[in-house]
C-alpha positions as CSV (number, residue, x, y, z in Angstrom):
1,M,-5.6,2.1,-20.2
2,R,-5.2,0.7,-16.8
3,A,-2.0,-1.0,-17.0
4,V,0.3,-2.2,-19.8
5,G,-0.2,-5.6,-20.2
6,Y,-2.7,-6.2,-17.5
7,G,-6.7,-5.2,-17.3
8,R,-6.7,-4.9,-13.7
9,Q,-6.7,-2.1,-11.7
10,S,-5.1,-1.2,-8.1
11,V,-7.3,-1.0,-5.4
12,D,-7.2,1.6,-2.4
13,I,-6.9,0.0,1.1
14,K,-8.7,2.1,3.6
15,L,-8.7,2.6,7.5
16,D,-11.6,4.3,9.1
17,G,-12.5,5.6,5.2
18,K,-9.0,7.1,4.7
19,V,-6.7,5.8,2.0
20,V,-3.7,4.7,3.8
21,G,-2.1,2.3,1.2
22,T,-3.0,0.3,-2.0
23,I,-3.5,-3.4,-3.5
24,S,-1.2,-3.0,-6.6
25,A,-2.2,-5.2,-9.4
26,P,0.7,-6.6,-11.5
27,N,1.8,-4.9,-14.6
28,W,4.8,-4.9,-17.0
29,Q,7.4,-4.0,-14.1
30,T,6.2,-7.2,-12.1
31,P,7.5,-10.6,-14.2
32,D,6.3,-12.8,-11.2
33,G,2.8,-11.2,-12.1
34,L,1.7,-11.2,-8.4
35,W,-0.1,-8.7,-6.5
36,R,1.7,-6.4,-3.8
37,I,0.4,-4.4,-0.6
38,R,1.9,-0.9,-0.4
39,L,1.4,1.5,2.5
40,M,1.7,5.0,3.5
41,V,3.6,5.0,7.1
42,K,4.8,8.3,9.0
43,R,8.8,8.4,9.2
44,K,8.3,11.2,11.7
45,E,5.9,13.8,13.0
46,T,7.4,16.9,12.0
47,P,9.1,18.0,8.9
48,T,12.4,19.4,9.0
49,E,14.2,21.2,6.1
50,E,16.7,18.3,5.4
51,E,13.3,15.8,5.1
52,P,10.6,17.8,4.2
53,C,8.4,14.7,4.0
54,T,7.0,12.9,7.1
55,W,5.9,9.7,5.3
56,E,6.8,7.3,2.7
57,W,5.4,4.4,0.9
58,I,6.5,0.9,1.9
59,V,6.1,-2.4,0.0
60,L,5.3,-5.6,2.3
61,K,7.3,-8.5,1.2
62,F,4.0,-10.6,1.1
63,K,3.1,-11.2,-2.5
64,A,0.1,-13.0,-3.7
65,P,-1.4,-14.3,-7.2
66,T,-5.0,-12.7,-6.4
67,E,-6.1,-9.4,-5.0
68,E,-8.7,-11.8,-2.8
69,E,-5.7,-13.1,-1.2
70,C,-4.1,-9.8,-0.2
71,R,-7.3,-8.8,1.2
72,K,-7.3,-11.7,3.5
73,F,-3.8,-11.0,4.2
74,I,-4.6,-7.6,5.2
75,N,-7.6,-8.6,7.3
76,D,-5.7,-11.3,9.2
77,N,-2.8,-9.1,10.0
78,M,-4.7,-5.9,10.5
79,Q,-3.4,-5.4,14.2
80,Q,0.2,-6.0,13.1
81,I,-0.8,-3.2,10.1
82,I,-2.1,-0.8,12.3
83,A,0.9,-0.9,14.6
84,M,3.0,0.4,11.5
85,N,1.8,4.1,12.3
86,L,0.3,4.2,9.1
87,R,-0.6,8.0,7.5
88,S,-3.5,8.9,5.6
89,A,-3.7,10.3,1.9
90,E,-6.0,13.1,3.4
91,S,-3.3,14.4,5.9
92,I,-0.3,14.7,3.1
Protein backbone atom coordinates (compact mmCIF):
# COMPACT_ATOMS: atom_id res chain seq x y z
CA MET A 1 0.00 0.00 0.00
CA ARG A 2 1.56 3.30 -1.09
CA ALA A 3 -0.47 5.76 0.96
CA VAL A 4 -3.36 5.45 3.36
CA GLY A 5 -6.53 6.56 1.59
CA TYR A 6 -4.75 7.46 -1.65
CA GLY A 7 -3.23 5.23 -4.31
CA ARG A 8 -0.90 7.90 -5.67
CA GLN A 9 2.82 7.78 -5.13
CA SER A 10 5.14 10.70 -4.47
CA VAL A 11 7.62 11.59 -7.24
CA ASP A 12 11.34 12.41 -6.97
CA ILE A 13 12.58 15.78 -8.15
CA LYS A 14 15.95 15.44 -9.90
CA LEU A 15 18.53 18.00 -10.89
CA ASP A 16 21.38 16.80 -13.11
CA GLY A 17 20.25 13.22 -12.47
CA LYS A 18 20.40 13.54 -8.66
CA VAL A 19 17.41 13.52 -6.32
CA VAL A 20 17.02 16.95 -4.66
CA GLY A 21 13.41 16.75 -3.49
CA THR A 22 10.00 15.24 -3.95
CA ILE A 23 6.53 16.10 -5.14
CA SER A 24 4.50 14.67 -2.27
CA ALA A 25 1.17 13.06 -3.04
CA PRO A 26 -1.81 13.79 -0.80
CA ASN A 27 -2.29 11.32 2.02
CA TRP A 28 -4.34 10.92 5.20
CA GLN A 29 -2.36 13.77 6.83
CA THR A 30 -3.25 16.30 4.11
CA PRO A 31 -6.96 17.00 4.56
CA ASP A 32 -6.94 19.50 1.68
CA GLY A 33 -5.96 16.73 -0.78
CA LEU A 34 -3.28 18.88 -2.43
CA TRP A 35 0.16 17.93 -3.72
CA ARG A 36 3.21 19.59 -2.10
CA ILE A 37 6.79 20.27 -3.14
CA ARG A 38 9.56 19.33 -0.70
CA LEU A 39 13.22 20.16 -1.32
CA MET A 40 16.50 19.30 0.40
CA VAL A 41 18.53 22.46 1.03
CA LYS A 42 21.96 23.02 2.54
CA ARG A 43 21.97 24.79 5.88
CA LYS A 44 25.73 24.98 6.10
CA GLU A 45 28.81 23.41 4.59
CA THR A 46 30.48 21.92 7.66
CA PRO A 47 28.78 19.88 10.39
CA THR A 48 29.31 20.91 14.00
CA GLU A 49 28.88 19.03 17.25
CA GLU A 50 25.69 20.99 17.99
CA GLU A 51 24.29 20.58 14.47
CA PRO A 52 25.76 17.49 12.79
CA CYS A 53 23.31 17.64 9.89
CA THR A 54 24.23 20.08 7.10
CA TRP A 55 20.87 19.96 5.28
CA GLU A 56 17.13 20.14 5.96
CA TRP A 57 13.84 19.47 4.22
CA ILE A 58 11.71 22.48 3.34
CA VAL A 59 8.13 22.48 2.07
CA LEU A 60 7.23 25.21 -0.41
CA LYS A 61 4.06 27.22 0.23
CA PHE A 62 2.87 26.33 -3.25
CA LYS A 63 0.26 23.52 -3.32
CA ALA A 64 -1.65 22.14 -6.29
CA PRO A 65 -4.48 19.70 -6.97
CA THR A 66 -2.36 17.68 -9.43
CA GLU A 67 1.18 16.41 -9.81
CA GLU A 68 1.32 18.01 -13.28
CA GLU A 69 0.68 21.49 -11.82
CA CYS A 70 3.53 20.96 -9.34
CA ARG A 71 5.81 19.92 -12.20
CA LYS A 72 4.85 23.07 -14.13
CA PHE A 73 5.55 25.23 -11.06
CA ILE A 74 9.00 23.66 -10.66
CA ASN A 75 9.83 24.12 -14.35
CA ASP A 76 8.56 27.72 -14.38
CA ASN A 77 10.58 28.60 -11.26
CA MET A 78 13.71 26.50 -11.83
CA GLN A 79 16.19 29.38 -11.52
CA GLN A 80 14.81 30.43 -8.09
CA ILE A 81 14.78 26.81 -6.94
CA ILE A 82 18.40 26.25 -8.02
CA ALA A 83 19.37 29.40 -6.10
CA MET A 84 18.07 27.76 -2.91
CA ASN A 85 21.32 25.78 -2.62
CA LEU A 86 19.84 22.32 -3.11
CA ARG A 87 21.48 19.23 -1.71
CA SER A 88 21.32 15.89 -3.48
CA ALA A 89 20.36 12.67 -1.72
CA GLU A 90 23.64 11.08 -2.86
CA SER A 91 25.69 13.61 -0.86
CA ILE A 92 23.92 13.01 2.46
